[in-house]
C-alpha angles and dihedrals in degrees: 000000000000112000098213097050116138098218094186091056091042091052090050090051091049091051090048094051098042111085125162097280093044092050089050091052092048092048091050089051086056090053098259111135112222124187130223088264089059092246120129111256096219096041112021093186084080117077141160120241126213092271093054095256118141119225131186111208088186135072101311095057088208117170122172151094127290093273092053090047091054092049101039102032106025096034097234118160109256096241092050092047091051094045095046092049094045092049091047090053093045094242099110111116113194 
């Protein structure tokens, strides 16, 4: 992990770069199957909106970006979620 990383700026860049299709690709890289309608195959109460945000219309009431999904739903440590996403988007500067 880079020691001089501005995580607030990095998070803003991630949100800017992560549209619906990009979020779908990232989720699939994490092993989450997403259909053409942007709903999760295994739990179709989860879907991806136009801005790349993930929403659960079911019991968890989750609403957030890919980093938040990794932290809150998959249980990833925040720094690892941020680094993996930034590297996947090509915006990680070491």
